[in-house]
Structures are given as C-alpha cells and as structure tokens.
C-alpha positions in Angstrom: 18.8 -45.4 4.6 18.9 -42.0 2.4 16.6 -40.3 5.2 19.7 -40.3 7.2 21.4 -37.5 5.1 18.3 -35.2 6.1 18.3 -36.3 9.8 21.9 -35.2 10.0 20.8 -31.4 9.2 18.6 -31.5 12.3 21.0 -33.2 14.8 20.9 -31.6 18.3 18.9 -29.3 20.1 18.7 -26.2 18.2 20.8 -27.9 15.2 23.8 -26.8 16.7 27.1 -28.6 15.9 30.8 -28.0 15.9 31.4 -30.2 12.8 33.3 -28.6 10.2 30.7 -29.7 7.5 28.2 -27.9 9.4 30.1 -24.6 9.6 30.8 -25.1 5.8 28.7 -22.6 4.0 28.1 -24.8 1.2 27.9 -28.1 3.1 23.9 -28.1 2.9 23.9 -27.8 -0.8 25.0 -31.5 -1.2 23.4 -33.3 -4.2 24.4 -36.7 -3.6 22.3 -39.1 -5.7 19.5 -40.5 -4.0 18.0 -43.4 -5.7 14.2 -43.9 -5.6 13.5 -46.6 -3.1 9.8 -47.6 -2.2 10.3 -48.5 1.6 8.1 -50.1 4.0 7.5 -47.8 6.7 6.2 -48.3 10.3 3.1 -46.1 9.9 1.8 -44.2 13.1 -0.7 -46.9 13.7 1.7 -49.7 13.6 4.3 -51.0 16.1 7.4 -49.1 16.3 10.6 -50.8 16.3 11.9 -52.1 19.6 14.8 -49.8 19.5 12.9 -46.6 19.1 10.4 -47.8 21.9 13.3 -48.3 24.1 14.4 -44.8 23.9 11.3 -43.5 25.6 11.2 -44.2 29.2 8.3 -43.5 31.7 9.9 -40.4 33.2 10.6 -39.2 29.5 7.1 -39.2 28.3 5.0 -36.2 28.7 2.2 -36.2 31.2 -0.6 -35.1 29.1 -3.5 -37.4 28.0 -2.2 -39.1 25.1 -2.5 -42.5 23.4 0.1 -44.6 25.2 1.1 -46.5 22.0 1.5 -43.4 20.2 3.7 -41.6 23.0 5.9 -44.9 23.2 6.8 -44.3 19.7 7.7 -40.7 20.6 4.8 -38.7 18.8 2.4 -36.4 19.6 -0.3 -37.3 17.2 -0.6 -39.8 14.4 -0.6 -39.0 10.6 -3.9 -39.0 9.5 -5.5 -41.8 7.8 -8.6 -40.2 6.6 -7.6 -37.3 4.7 -6.6 -38.8 1.3 -7.8 -37.3 -1.9 -11.1 -39.4 -2.0 -12.1 -38.5 1.5 -11.2 -34.9 0.9 -13.4 -34.9 -2.2 -16.2 -35.9 0.1 -15.9 -33.0 2.3 -15.5 -30.6 -0.5 -18.7 -32.0 -2.0 -20.6 -31.7 1.5 -19.2 -28.5 2.7 -18.4 -26.7 -0.5 -21.3 -28.1 -2.7 -18.9 -29.1 -5.3 -20.3 -31.9 -7.5 -18.7 -35.2 -8.4 -18.2 -33.9 -12.1 -17.0 -30.7 -11.2 -14.2 -32.3 -8.9 -13.0 -34.6 -11.4 -11.0 -31.9 -13.1 -8.6 -32.0 -10.1 -8.1 -35.7 -10.0 -4.7 -35.7 -11.8 -1.9 -33.4 -11.5 0.5 -33.6 -14.2 4.2 -34.6 -14.1 5.6 -31.0 -15.0 3.3 -29.7 -12.2 4.6 -32.5 -9.7 8.1 -31.4 -10.5 7.5 -27.8 -10.3 6.1 -28.3 -6.8 9.0 -30.7 -6.0 11.3 -28.1 -6.9 9.7 -25.7 -4.6 9.7 -27.9 -1.7 13.5 -28.7 -2.3 14.0 -24.8 -2.5 12.2 -24.4 0.5 14.0 -27.0 2.5 17.6 -25.9 1.3 16.8 -22.4 2.0 15.7 -23.1 5.8 18.8 -25.1 6.1 20.9 -22.6 4.8 19.2 -20.0 7.0 19.9 -22.2 10.2 23.5 -22.6 9.3 23.8 -18.7 8.7 22.1 -18.0 12.3 24.7 -20.6 14.1 27.4 -18.2 12.2 26.0 -15.2 13.4 25.0 -13.8 9.8 21.4 -13.8 11.0 20.4 -12.4 14.1 17.5 -11.8 16.4 14.3 -14.4 16.1 14.0 -16.7 13.1 11.5 -19.2 12.6 12.1 -22.0 10.2 9.5 -24.1 8.1 11.0 -27.4 7.8 8.5 -30.3 7.5 5.8 -28.1 6.0 6.9 -27.8 2.5 3.8 -29.0 1.0 2.3 -25.3 1.6 5.1 -23.4 -0.4 4.3 -26.1 -3.0 0.6 -25.1 -2.9 1.3 -21.5 -3.1 3.4 -21.8 -6.3 0.9 -23.9 -7.7 -2.3 -21.9 -7.2 -1.7 -18.6 -5.9 -1.3 -16.1 -8.8 1.0 -13.0 -8.8 -1.7 -10.7 -8.4 -3.2 -12.5 -5.2 -2.5 -10.8 -2.2 -0.5 -12.5 0.5 -0.5 -12.1 4.3 1.7 -14.2 6.1 3.0 -14.4 9.9 6.8 -14.6 11.2 7.5 -18.2 9.7 7.1 -16.6 6.3 10.4 -17.2 4.3 9.2 -20.1 2.2 5.9 -18.5 1.7 7.7 -15.5 0.1 9.8 -17.6 -1.9 6.7 -19.4 -3.3 4.9 -16.1 -4.2 8.0 -15.3 -6.6 9.8 -13.1 -4.1 13.6 -13.6 -5.3 15.4 -16.0 -3.0 18.6 -13.5 -3.1 16.4 -10.5 -1.7 15.0 -12.6 0.8 18.3 -14.1 2.2 19.8 -10.6 2.0 17.0 -9.4 4.3 17.6 -12.2 6.8 21.4 -11.0 6.5 20.4 -7.3 7.3 21.8 -6.2 4.0 20.7 -3.0 1.8 19.6 -5.5 -0.9 17.3 -7.2 1.1 13.4 -7.1 0.4 13.3 -4.3 3.0 16.5 -2.9 2.7 17.4 -4.8 6.0 14.8 -2.8 8.0 12.6 -5.7 8.4 14.6 -9.0 8.9 13.5 -12.3 9.3 10.0 -11.8 10.3 9.3 -9.0 8.1 9.6 -10.2 4.4 7.7 -7.7 2.1 7.8 -7.4 -1.7 5.2 -5.0 -3.0 5.9 -6.1 -6.9 4.7 -9.6 -5.8 1.8 -8.5 -3.3 3.7 -10.2 -0.7 2.5 -7.9 2.2 4.2 -9.7 5.4 5.7 -11.1 7.6 3.8 -9.8 10.7 5.4 -10.6 13.9 2.4 -10.5 16.6 0.6 -13.8 16.5 -2.8 -13.5 14.6 -2.4 -9.9 13.6 -2.4 -10.5 9.9 -5.8 -11.6 9.8 -7.7 -8.3 9.9 -5.0 -6.9 7.6 -5.8 -9.6 5.2 -9.6 -8.9 5.4 -8.7 -5.1 4.8 -6.7 -6.3 1.9 -9.5 -8.5 0.4 -12.1 -5.4 0.8 -9.5 -3.4 -1.5 -9.9 -6.2 -4.2 -13.7 -5.5 -4.0 -13.1 -1.7 -3.9 -10.9 -2.0 -7.0 -13.9 -3.7 -8.6 -16.4 -1.1 -7.6 -14.4 1.9 -8.6 -13.4 0.4 -12.2 -16.1 -1.9 -13.0 -15.0 -2.3 -16.4 -11.4 -2.6 -16.1 -11.7 -5.3 -13.5 -14.6 -7.0 -14.9 -12.3 -10.2 -15.4 -10.7 -9.8 -12.2 -10.2 -13.1 -10.3 -7.8 -12.0 -7.5 -8.0 -13.3 -3.9 -6.5 -12.5 -0.5 -4.5 -15.6 1.1 -3.7 -15.3 4.9 -1.5 -17.9 6.6 -2.5 -18.8 10.2 -1.3 -21.5 12.4 -4.0 -23.8 14.2 -2.7 -22.5 17.3 -3.1 -18.5 16.1 -6.7 -19.3 15.0 -7.7 -19.8 18.3 -7.3 -16.0 18.9 -10.5 -14.1 18.6 -9.5 -12.1 15.5 -10.1 -15.3 13.6 -13.9 -15.3 14.6 -14.1 -11.7 13.7 -12.4 -12.1 10.4 -14.7 -14.9 9.5 -17.6 -13.0 10.3 -16.1 -9.9 8.1 -15.5 -12.4 5.4 -19.0 -13.9 5.3 -20.9 -10.4 5.8 -19.3 -8.9 2.8 -18.5 -12.0 0.6 -14.9 -11.5 0.5 -12.5 -13.4 -1.9 -10.3 -14.7 1.1 -8.6 -17.8 1.7 -7.5 -18.7 5.3 -4.8 -21.1 5.2 -4.5 -22.8 8.2 -1.0 -24.7 8.9 -1.7 -27.2 11.4 1.5 -28.7 13.0 0.0 -29.2 16.3 2.1 -26.8 18.2 1.0 -23.4 19.4 4.5 -22.1 19.8 5.7 -25.0 21.7 2.6 -26.3 23.3 0.5 -29.1 22.0 -2.3 -27.1 20.8 -5.3 -29.7 22.0 -3.9 -28.9 25.5 -5.1 -25.4 25.2 -7.7 -25.6 22.5 -11.3 -27.5 22.7 -11.3 -27.7 18.9 -8.3 -28.0 16.9 -10.4 -28.6 13.8 -10.1 -25.0 12.5 -11.7 -26.0 9.2 -14.8 -26.4 11.0 -14.8 -23.0 12.6 -16.7 -21.3 9.4 -19.8 -23.3 9.6 -21.5 -20.8 11.9 -20.5 -18.0 9.5 -21.5 -20.4 6.2 -17.9 -20.6 5.3 -16.9 -23.9 4.2 -13.4 -25.7 5.2 -11.8 -28.8 4.5 -8.7 -30.4 5.9 -5.9 -32.3 3.9 -3.0 -34.3 4.9 0.0 -31.9 4.0 2.6 -34.9 3.8 0.8 -35.5 0.6 1.9 -33.1 -1.7 0.1 -34.4 -4.6 -3.3 -34.4 -2.6 -2.4 -31.0 -0.9 -2.4 -29.6 -4.5 -5.4 -31.1 -5.7 -7.2 -29.7 -2.6 -5.5 -26.5 -2.9 -6.6 -26.2 -6.6 -10.2 -26.7 -5.6 -10.4 -24.5 -2.8 -8.7 -21.5 -4.6 -10.9 -21.8 -7.5 -13.9 -21.9 -5.2 -12.8 -18.6 -3.5 -12.2 -17.1 -6.7 -15.7 -17.7 -8.0 -17.6 -17.6 -4.9 -16.1 -16.3 -1.5 -14.1 -16.9 1.5 -13.1 -20.6 2.7 -10.8 -22.3 4.9 -8.2 -24.6 4.1 -6.5 -26.7 7.0 -3.1 -28.6 6.2 -2.2 -31.2 8.7 1.7 -31.0 9.0 4.7 -31.6 11.1 7.1 -28.9 12.2 10.8 -30.3 12.4 12.4 -27.9 14.1 11.5 -26.1 17.2 10.0 -22.7 17.5 13.1 -20.8 16.4 16.7 -21.5 16.9 16.9 -19.3 20.0 14.3 -21.6 21.3 15.5 -25.0 20.7 14.3 -28.5 20.9 14.1 -29.0 24.8 10.2 -28.9 25.2 8.5 -31.9 26.8 8.9 -35.1 24.7 9.4 -33.4 21.4 12.5 -34.7 20.4 11.2 -38.3 20.0 8.3 -36.9 18.3 10.3 -35.1 15.8 12.8 -38.0 15.3 9.6 -40.2 14.2 8.2 -37.2 12.3 11.3 -36.7 10.2 11.5 -40.5 9.5 7.8 -41.0 8.6 6.0 -37.7 8.1 8.6 -35.9 5.9 6.5 -34.6 2.7 9.5 -34.6 0.6 10.6 -38.1 1.3 7.0 -39.3 0.9 6.9 -37.9 -2.5 10.3 -39.2 -3.6 9.3 -42.6 -2.6 5.7 -42.9 -3.3 4.2 -40.1 -5.4 7.0 -39.7 -7.9 7.4 -43.5 -9.1 3.7 -43.5 -9.4 3.7 -40.7 -11.6 6.5 -41.8 -13.9 9.2 -39.4 -12.3 12.6 -40.8 -12.3 15.7 -40.1 -10.4 17.0 -38.2 -13.0 13.8 -35.9 -12.9 14.4 -35.3 -9.0 18.2 -34.8 -9.2 17.6 -32.2 -11.7 15.2 -30.5 -9.4 17.5 -30.8 -6.3 20.4 -29.4 -8.7 18.1 -26.3 -9.8 17.0 -25.7 -5.8 20.8 -26.0 -4.9 21.9 -23.4 -7.4 19.0 -21.2 -6.4 20.0 -21.1 -2.8 23.6 -21.1 -3.1 23.2 -18.0 -5.5 21.1 -16.3 -2.7 23.8 -17.0 0.2 26.2 -15.4 -2.2 24.2 -12.7 -3.0 23.6 -11.9 0.7 27.2 -12.4 1.7 28.3 -9.8 -1.0 25.4 -7.1 -0.3 26.3 -4.0 1.8 24.5 -3.3 5.1 22.2 -0.2 4.7 23.5 3.2 5.8 22.7 4.6 9.3 20.7 7.5 7.9 18.2 5.3 6.3 16.4 4.5 9.6 15.5 8.3 10.0 14.8 8.6 6.2 12.0 5.9 6.8 10.5 7.5 9.8 7.6 9.2 7.5 6.4 8.8 4.4 5.5 12.3 3.8 8.1 15.1 5.5 6.4 16.9 8.7 6.4 20.1 6.8 4.4 18.9 3.7 1.9 21.5 2.4 -1.1 19.1 1.7 -3.2 22.1 -0.2 -0.5 20.9 -2.9 -1.5 17.3 -3.0 -3.8 16.5 -6.0 -6.4 14.1 -6.1 -6.0 10.8 -7.9 -6.5 11.0 -11.7 -10.2 10.8 -13.0 -11.3 11.1 -9.3 -14.5 13.3 -10.1 -15.6 11.2 -13.0 -14.9 8.0 -10.8 -17.1 9.5 -8.2 -19.7 10.7 -10.3 -19.9 7.2 -12.0 -19.8 5.1 -8.7 -21.9 7.1 -6.4 -25.8 7.3 -6.8 -26.6 10.8 -8.1 -29.4 11.5 -5.7 -27.5 10.5 -2.7 -24.3 12.8 -4.0 -26.6 15.5 -4.5 -28.1 15.3 -0.9 -24.3 15.0 0.4 -23.2 17.9 -1.2 -26.3 20.0 -0.1 -25.5 18.9 3.4 -21.8 20.0 2.8 -23.4 23.6 1.8 -25.3 23.6 5.1 -22.3 22.9 7.2 -20.2 25.6 5.5 -23.2 27.9 5.9 -22.9 27.0 9.8 -19.2 28.1 9.4 -19.8 31.3 8.1 -22.2 32.0 11.1 -19.5 30.6 13.5 -22.1 27.8 14.4 -20.0 24.9 13.4 -19.4 22.4 16.1 -15.9 20.2 16.5 -17.9 17.1 15.3 -19.6 19.0 12.4 -16.3 20.5 11.5 -14.7 16.9 11.2 -17.5 15.4 9.5 -17.6 18.4 6.8 -13.9 17.6 6.1 -14.4 13.9 5.9 -17.5 14.4 3.4 -15.6 16.9 1.0 -12.4 14.5 1.0 -14.6 11.5 0.3 -16.4 13.4 -2.4 -12.9 14.6 -3.8 -11.0 11.1 -3.6 -12.7 8.0 -4.3 -10.1 6.0 -2.5 -11.3 7.6 0.9 -13.0 5.0 2.9 -14.2 5.1 6.6 -14.5 2.6 9.5 -16.6 3.3 12.4 -18.9 2.1 15.1 -22.7 3.2 14.8 -21.7 4.7 11.6 -25.1 4.7 9.9 -26.4 6.8 12.8 -23.5 9.2 12.7 -21.8 8.0 15.9 -21.8 10.0 19.0 -20.6 13.5 17.4 -21.8 13.2 13.7 -18.3 12.6 12.7 -19.3 9.9 9.9 -22.8 11.1 9.3 -24.0 10.5 5.9 -20.9 8.6 4.9 -22.6 5.2 4.3 -25.8 6.7 2.8 -23.9 8.5 0.1 -20.8 6.3 -0.5 -22.4 2.6 0.3 -21.3 0.1 2.7 -17.9 -1.0 0.9 -16.4 2.7 1.3 -18.3 3.7 4.4 -18.3 0.4 6.9 -20.5 0.0 9.8 -18.2 -2.0 12.2 -18.6 -4.5 15.2 -17.6 -3.2 18.5 -13.7 -4.1 18.2 -11.5 -1.1 17.5 -8.5 -3.5 16.9 -10.4 -5.4 14.2 -11.6 -2.5 12.1 -8.1 -0.6 12.6 -6.7 -3.7 11.3 -9.2 -3.7 8.3 -8.2 -0.2 7.7 -4.5 -1.0 7.6 -4.9 -3.6 5.1 -6.9 -1.3 3.1 -4.0 1.4 3.2 -1.6 -1.2 1.9 -3.6 -1.4 -1.2 -4.3 2.0 -2.4 -6.7 3.5 -0.2 -7.0 6.4 2.6 -9.1 4.7 5.3 -10.5 6.9 8.0 -11.1 5.1 11.5 -13.4 7.0 13.9 -13.1 6.0 17.5 -16.2 7.0 19.4 -13.8 7.5 22.4 -10.0 7.6 21.9 -9.8 5.2 25.1 -11.4 2.6 22.9 -8.2 2.6 20.8 -6.8 0.6 23.7 -8.4 -2.4 21.7 -6.4 -1.6 18.5 -2.7 -0.6 20.2 -1.1 -3.9 18.3 -2.7 -2.4 15.1 -1.6 1.2 15.6 1.8 0.1 16.4 2.1 -2.0 13.4 0.7 0.9 11.4 3.4 3.2 12.8 6.1 0.6 11.8 5.0 -0.4 8.4 6.4 2.1 6.2 9.9 1.8 7.7 9.7 -1.9 8.4 9.0 -2.5 4.6 12.0 -0.5 3.6 9.5 2.1 2.3 7.6 -0.1 -0.1 4.2 0.3 1.5 2.6 3.6 2.2 0.3 3.8 5.4 -2.4 6.5 4.7 -4.5 5.8 7.6 -6.2 8.4 9.5 -7.5 7.6 13.2 -9.8 10.3 14.6 -11.8 10.3 18.1 -12.9 12.6 21.0 -10.9 11.7 24.4 -8.8 13.4 26.8 -9.8 14.3 30.4 -11.7 17.6 31.1 -12.3 18.5 34.8 -15.6 17.5 36.2 -15.7 15.1 33.4 -17.5 12.4 35.4 -16.7 9.7 33.2 -14.7 7.6 35.6 -11.3 5.9 34.9 -11.7 3.8 32.0 -13.1 6.8 29.6 -10.6 9.4 31.1 -7.2 7.6 30.2 -4.6 9.8 28.4 -4.5 7.5 25.0 -2.6 10.2 23.5 0.2 9.6 25.7 0.0 5.9 25.4 0.7 6.2 21.7 3.3 8.9 21.9 6.1 6.1 21.9 4.8 4.5 18.8 7.3 5.1 16.0 6.1 6.6 12.7 2.8 8.2 13.8 1.9 11.8 13.6 -0.3 12.8 16.5 -2.3 15.8 16.5 -4.9 17.7 18.6 -7.9 20.0 17.8 -9.5 22.1 20.4 -11.8 24.2 17.8 -13.8 23.5 14.8 -11.0 25.5 12.9 -8.3 23.2 13.8 -10.4 20.0 13.8 -11.4 20.8 10.2 -7.9 21.8 8.7 -6.0 19.2 10.4 -8.5 16.3 9.5 -8.2 17.2 5.9 -4.3 17.2 6.1 -4.2 13.6 8.0 -6.4 12.4 5.3 -4.0 13.4 2.5 -0.9 12.5 4.2 0.5 9.2 3.2 1.5 8.0 6.8 -0.5 7.0 9.6 -2.0 9.7 12.0 -4.2 10.3 14.8 -6.1 13.5 15.6 -7.5 13.8 19.2 -10.5 15.8 19.8 -11.7 17.3 23.4 -14.7 14.7 24.2 -16.5 17.3 26.7 -16.3 20.3 24.1 -17.2 18.4 20.9 -20.8 20.2 20.8 -20.0 23.0 23.1 -17.4 25.0 21.4 -18.7 26.5 18.2 -16.9 28.4 15.3 -15.8 28.5 11.9 -13.4 26.5 9.7 -10.7 27.2 7.1 -12.7 26.1 4.4 -11.1 24.4 1.5 -7.8 24.5 3.5 -5.3 22.3 4.8 -3.5 23.2 8.1 0.3 21.9 8.7 0.4 19.1 10.8 3.8 20.0 12.6 3.0 23.2 14.2 1.8 24.6 17.4 -0.4 27.8 17.5 0.4 31.0 19.6 -3.4 31.8 20.6 -2.1 35.0 22.5 1.0 36.8 23.2 2.2 38.4 26.3 2.6 42.2 26.0 6.0 43.8 25.6 5.5 45.4 28.8 5.0 42.1 30.6 7.7 40.6 29.1 10.2 43.6 30.0 8.7 43.5 33.6 9.4 39.9 34.0 5.8 38.9 34.3 5.2 36.9 31.3 4.8 33.2 31.2 4.4 30.6 28.3 1.5 28.3 28.8 1.8 25.1 26.6 -1.5 22.9 26.6 -4.1 21.0 24.1 -7.4 19.7 24.3 -9.8 20.7 27.2 -6.2 22.6 28.4 -7.1 25.2 25.7 -10.4 26.5 27.2 -9.0 26.0 30.9 -6.2 28.3 29.9 -8.4 30.8 28.6 -10.4 30.9 31.5 -7.4 31.3 33.5 -6.4 34.1 31.4 -9.4 36.1 32.8 -8.7 35.2 36.2 -5.2 36.3 35.8 -6.1 39.8 34.5 -8.5 40.3 37.3 -6.1 39.3 39.8 -3.0 41.5 38.5 -3.4 42.8 34.8 0.5 43.2 34.6 0.8 39.4 34.5 0.2 37.9 31.1 0.7 34.7 29.3 2.0 33.4 26.0 -0.9 30.7 25.4 0.4 28.0 22.8 -1.9 25.4 21.8 0.0 22.2 20.8 -1.8 21.2 17.7 1.2 18.7 17.0 2.2 16.4 19.9 4.3 14.4 17.4 6.5 15.7 15.7 6.6 18.4 18.4 7.2 22.1 17.2 10.2 23.4 19.3 10.8 26.4 17.2 7.4 28.1 18.2 8.0 27.0 22.0 11.8 28.2 21.8 10.6 31.6 20.3 8.0 32.1 23.2 10.8 31.1 25.9 13.2 33.7 24.4 10.7 36.2 25.5 9.2 34.9 28.7 12.0 32.5 30.1 9.3 30.8 32.2 6.9 27.8 31.4 3.9 26.3 32.5 2.6 23.1 31.0 -1.2 22.2 31.5 -1.3 18.7 30.8 -3.8 16.2 30.3 -1.9 13.3 30.8 -0.1 11.7 33.8 2.9 12.5 35.7 4.6 9.4 34.6 5.0 9.0 30.8 2.9 11.6 30.2 3.0 14.3 27.2 4.2 17.1 29.6 7.0 14.9 30.9 8.4 14.4 27.2 7.9 18.0 26.5 9.7 19.1 29.8 12.6 16.9 29.1 13.0 18.2 25.6 12.7 21.8 26.7 15.5 21.1 29.5 17.9 19.5 26.6 17.2 22.2 23.9 16.2 25.2 25.7 18.1 25.2 29.0 19.5 28.4 28.6 16.2 30.3 28.0 14.8 29.3 31.4 14.7 31.3 34.3 13.0 28.7 36.6 12.2 25.0 36.4 9.4 24.0 34.2 6.0 23.8 36.0 4.3 20.7 35.0 0.7 20.8 35.8 -0.2 17.2 35.1 -2.9 14.5 36.1 -1.7 12.4 39.0 -0.8 8.9 38.6 -3.9 7.6 40.4 -7.0 6.4 38.2 -9.5 9.4 37.6 -12.3 9.2 39.9 -16.0 9.7 39.1 -17.0 11.8 42.2 -15.8 15.5 41.6 -14.5 16.0 45.3 -11.8 13.4 44.4 -11.3 14.1 40.8 -10.1 17.7 41.8 -7.0 15.7 43.5 -6.1 14.0 40.1 -7.1 16.2 37.2 -5.5 19.9 36.9 -7.6 23.1 35.7 -7.6 26.7 35.1 -7.4 27.5 39.1 -4.1 25.3 39.1 -3.0 27.3 36.1 -3.4 30.7 37.8 -1.5 29.4 40.7 1.4 28.3 38.7 1.7 31.5 36.7 1.8 33.5 39.6 4.5 31.2 41.4 6.7 31.3 38.5 6.4 35.4 38.1 7.0 35.4 42.0 9.9 33.0 42.0 8.2 30.5 44.0 9.0 27.8 41.7 
C-alpha cells in the first residue's frame, strides 16, 4: 500500500534509524509516483484487522477508562464522525448566527485552491521530515517539536489568513510560519542556528519570527502567547482609532494558535474575557490532537471541547475534523470572515499528532505506538485528500505529483540554503542585549510624525483641556517642592501620553487612580483603548502590553505593588528576551512602574515585602531603575517610556506620599547612572574616615538619617552617599570613583542575603575594584527569613539607619 512509504519516515521510537537512506539528506525528497487509489479503509468504528488486534496485549494497553474496542485497535480516541461540513454548518448557524444563504458561499472550494492547500500540506510534511533528519544528524539542536499529521492547519492558514494579519503561535510553529509566507530557507536556517535564519540564529526551533510577515512567534512557554495575541489585537483597534481614515478598510485580525491542552490554562479564560469585553478581532485556533504534551488530555481536563469555552463570554466556537482538509478550509473561511466582520471566535480543529512531543522525547509514552500506527494508516490528512477529496474534485495524479515536486524543490532549497549559511558572530549576542544603548539621551528622541495633530484629532477636546489644566497644577506643585513621588510619575505619564499618541497604559483600579495616583486621569482623557482598567492578574495585562509593544505602541504597566509582578514573571522574562530572540526584529518599548521594596517598620508582612527587584535582576534585556524622590521618579519615567526596550522602575512603597519635592520638568534623566547625593570632605578622606555608602529606595532616607547620627557621634566621620538609580546596567564608574577616595564600602540593601542586589554589587566590586578596597565590603541586607509583621521580629530581618551607623564606624575603626 502506498502509505507504507510514509510509515517508513516514522519508523521507531523518536524516528531514529541507522539506515543509509535515512541519513541521506535528500532521501526524504522522494517523488515516486503514487497513483490515486480509492481504498476501503477500516474506520475507527469498524473492526480492526486481526493482526492489529493481536499486537496489543492486556499488559500493553493503557489503564485509563477508554472504549475497549478502540483500545484494541491501539487508538486513544476515534476519528470524529459528526464533524463533516453539513454538521459544521449547523454549528455555524446556531453559534455564529450565520444563515443558510450566507453559508452557501463556503460550500465549494475550487480546484486551484485545493491544490494550493495540498501543496502547503506537502511542504509542511516534507519540511518537518527534513527537520527530523537534520536533528538526527546533529544539525538542529536543543528542543524541536514537529507537526506531522496536523497539516490541514497550515493549509487553512495559507488559504484564509492574510499577510497583514498578526500571527502568534507556540513552540510547534514551523509549519505555521511557512503557511504565513515566511521563506522556508530562512526558517530552516534558523533551525540550523545560522545567521541567515529568521532571527539570525538567536531564536532556534521554538522562536520563529518574521516582522515582514507579521509572524510574531514561536513562544516557548505553554499558553504564554495568548495575552500577547490579545495585545496584538488591541493594537489593530488602536491603529484604527489613531488613523480612522487611513484604516477605514482595515480588516486585519490576529490569529493565535493553542493546543487543547494549553487551552486549559487560566490565561485562556482571561483572554476570552478580554476579547469579548473589547470586541477584539482575534481568532483562537485550537489544535486538538488529544495530547497535553504526552498526557491524554481527557485525563486532566473535564472538558476538551474548548470551542464551547467562549459561551460564557458570548464568543462563538465551532469544531471541525482536521483530517478532512476541504472541510477545514470551508470552516476556516467562514470563521475567519466572521472575525473580520464581527469579532472574536474559537475554531477547534480535531487532529492527530503522528510524532512524540519532540525527538528528544520519543514515542515511549503509554500505548501510543499502536495509536500512532492506527492514526498514520487511517487519519493522515494528506492520504485522505489524495484518496478521497482529490478524485471527487477532478484532481489527477499528475496534478498531485506537480504539487509534490514543488514541495520537494522548496524543501531541498531550504536545506541547501541552511547548510551553506554561516553561523552568527559571537559578538551578536551582546549587540542584541538592548535596542537602545544604556547611555542614550532620551531628550533627543522626537515624538512620532504628526503626533500633535493625531492627539488633537483623537482625544476629546474638553478632556484634553482638563488634562492639560491638571498637568499645569502638578507643575505648580513641583515649583513649590510639593510634588509627591506618585504625582511626579503621574505628571510624566500624562505628559508623555499627550506628546506621543502611541503611548498606552494598563493598570488595576486605573479609573480611580490606583493607590498612588500614578494612572490618574489617563482613562478620563485618552479613553479605554489607550488607558485600560484591568482584571486583577498582572501576568495578563503585562502580556497584553507585550503584544502592543511588538506592534508599534509604548505601553506602560502600573503595578499597584511591585510584588504583584510575581504573577507576571513569565511575561516579564519574555519581554526581556524578545528583542534578542527575534534577532532584533521586534522592539519592546514596555515600561513597568510600581511601588515596592521593604522599609523598616513597614508592617506589611512577607508577601508585600519581597525584594521583587532582586528577583528580576537575572532576566536578560531588562533595564532596572529605582527612584527615591519625585525628581528621580519623573525624569526616569519619561526616559523609560521613550526607551525602545523593556524597563522596570521601582518606587519606595512607604514614601510615595511622604516624600515631597520638585521634578526636572521636561527633562529625561539617564537610565544608566548612579547619583552622588553627598560627598565626604577632603579632610575626612585624608584622615581615612570616609566610607562609600551605596543604597536605593527606602535606603536613601535611612542613609540620610544615619548621616545625621554619624555627625552627632563623630563629626570627623563622613560618607559618600550614592543612590543607585540604575540597578541594571550598574554604574561601576561612579562606584569606582568614590572608592578611589574612601577605600571602604557599605551597601544598605533592600534585598536578601542570598541572591540579592547587594550580593551582585559586592561581587562586581570585588572583581573590578579589588585594589581600591582597604576592607571587606560590608553588606547590610535583609535576612533570608520572610519579613515578619511584628516590628519586634522585623528588626532582626530588615536593616535600617542604626545598622548603617554601626557599619560605618566599624569600617573606619578597622573592625570589619
């Protein structure tokens, strides 16, 4: 039987073999003629051949509660019998409100379109087979996830999704990229870790991106792509709002790919809510292969019919048999048109994945070999098309062979291109760390062309006038040194949102101004699209901001308390990685701002007193700043918003309303500099009684209290007080300059002894300034114990001014 040729490509666990044919780079490209044969196949509900049944013994069978006859045939679930086009039309009528007349235009798929879709399936199958062979040869490394058996989905994408549509996929995305028009040569080169890859070799198999095709990942963490796609869909609406005339015919949508296992993640419910609430043009395409990695999805999910998940939110859904490519195209066309015209929808495609989770995770899972053998024989969408759909639509073997030959040429060219491409230079990794150099002067960054006119046209005149009046009030408070830290940040945000209409903001309790007035008046001025009040899940709206940032916007995320950012660590990590992972294709101008840290006598308990700033220090690509005054908060906020990379600005939670001062109005401050707040006198330096003190957040106030106590105890002892406004990158030049005078260092640190900010700084000082030290570095950091509520216990955990006074005198006396 002709299908044996295909089975040979999947032989053995993980597809490994030592045959010469398998190791031949072009062996997968065979175009042996395959005459069309309409065969009588044993359907999943018919008796299997005796030989098949004999292969499965009682001990071989999985133990979960499945239909015994189905298990005897080695399959986990039957091919659906009730998902043909006529049945699907009923679903579209009931759930989507599409009439019989309106559905009629989808009844037929022309011969040319069928052949185009078949070619896409062949390209996908041959490309993935080539990837598998290259993996076994060591040309592709790391994790790789193949799509064999699910080819009707790239066929649908190439048929119904346009170049301008925004696509967000997950780690099994090779074929989705190909179907979106990303050149096969560049995809293969990326897998080969070559400089001509889509991401210059920085991304690899799980991170395919192409800005020119609006293909935005390739995301490796399960389900993380969902809020990014929602943010991308919001960017489409924002585009239409800011340029109503230019976008009057805009029918772009966002499509996000998710497995039925991944769709069990809570992100799905949050994103359905967001899509429904804002009427977003987004299609959730659920790839239902019955497996959550290797686990049979019904074993862990009470409802695998994900297409019904939108009912609670008023989002329609439909399910189709992905083994029938023609029906998949018809359904895809109907649903995509619905999303373009009306709003969000769910399309669930029932498929079978023929391979294991990845070649590194081969077909060893319980009972799957027999299941896959059955699926390859009876549920291969390519073979079903060749044997059933093609002859029914006047497609000849010559037509099919021409498509196979085209696919062969495409994949052969891709492999040769990837082989010939060079590895990326080692220095590229550091070049991709930040989109903007750390020493960028943001005062020189101009707003977008026509920004003032766009703001005037898109913002209500009375609301804009009220906002400008409030800005004038805050500026007046600044002149009187009456500006709080929260108001300073609010002033900077309002000014930037007026200046640049691509600036957006997301926050909880946004309408009410949150806890410290940071987002005050934003929604009232700029509306709900640019100023979004969010559900209480920081990961969700940080993810949406990431999607906006990839599509031309400058989102600001306000965290009511920075510790709540723990919910969004995955999204923050991806924000830091994206510019580099995409080979520099996608900027990430996202600003996260929040009050946090740990002050003495804070009385907030452990969960609100965690050193989140230390937690994120290890995330590559982030710029991390702190501000302990209105002056610093204002200038750093403006710079961070204008920066083309992701940044986090930490503010002192207990000082947000207590500290008052002025702001450097209309000025951006550098994001890579520490600031000397005071300097020890030359006399103290000459006497050996000067100490460098590094601190940030609440430590600034504690250090100033300590200065007064030191002067009272011994006026000859003084300190260089340096505020670390940039934790990453760290300003070692300023630190080194102070140490060259004092030769003694104390760090008043608002993070733990293990893995804290002070630990990092101490290590860098020891490595780079060792010869300047006359004594070991004195770290005054939080104990590793959780911060208690009771002040009597908290004193043992959180360091304060009195600890700094003792440390300075110990350093001066040589007791350290």
